[in-house]
N, C-alpha and C positions, 0 to 999 in steps of 0.2 A: 540735294534734296529734290530738285526738280527732275533730275534724271531718274531717281528711284520712283518718284510718283508716276512719271511717264511710263516707265517700264512696267510698273504694277498695273496701271490702267490698260496697257496693251495686253498683258497676260490675261487679265480678267475678260477683256473684250474678245480675244481669240478663243479662250476657253469656252465662253458662252456661245460664240458663233460656230465653233467646231464640235459642240456637244452632240450634235445630230449624227456625227460620223462614228461615234463610239471609240475614236482614237484621239480624243481631245488632249489628253496628257502628253503623249509623245509629239504630236503635231505642234502643240503650243510651245513645248520646250525647244524643238528644232527651229521653228520660225523665229522665236525670240533669240536663240543662239546666233542665227544668221544675221538678224538685225543688229545685235550687239557687236558682233565681229565686224560687219561691214561699216558700221558707224565709227567704231574706234579706229579701224584701219584707214578709212577715208580721212578722218580728222588728222591723224598722224602723218599720212601721206602729204596732205596739203601743207602741214606745218614743216615738212621736210625732216622728219625724224629719221635718223640713220638706221636704227635697229627696231623697226616697227614691231615685229613679232615678239621680240624680247621685252618691248615696252608694254604691249597690250596683254600678254599672256597672264600675268598675275591678276589683273583686274577682270579679265575674261573668266578665269577659273572661279573667282569669288562670285561674279555675276551669275555664272551658271549654277553654282551651288544654291544661291538665293532663288534663282528661277525654278530649279527643280523642287526645292522644298516648298516654295510658295504654290506652285501649280499642283503638286501632289496633295498638299493641305487643302487647297481650294476644291479639288475634286472630291475629297472626303467630305467636306462641308456641304457640297451640293448634291451628294449622293443620298 
């Protein structure tokens, strides 16, 4: 729950800050993707997970679907 709230807050913050560029949707999605991947990878690396990519890929895909749908919907609401 805290992770979803934090990610949603970051998406809204980035979308708002990047709205002046005209590319807020793709930039927000890419930045959030990098943050999600690096966070998951780092945590699993520290924990000593043997197959990191196999471990984080399913959650990463679900997170990116959520991110894409949320940012596109947010952009429609603010337009």
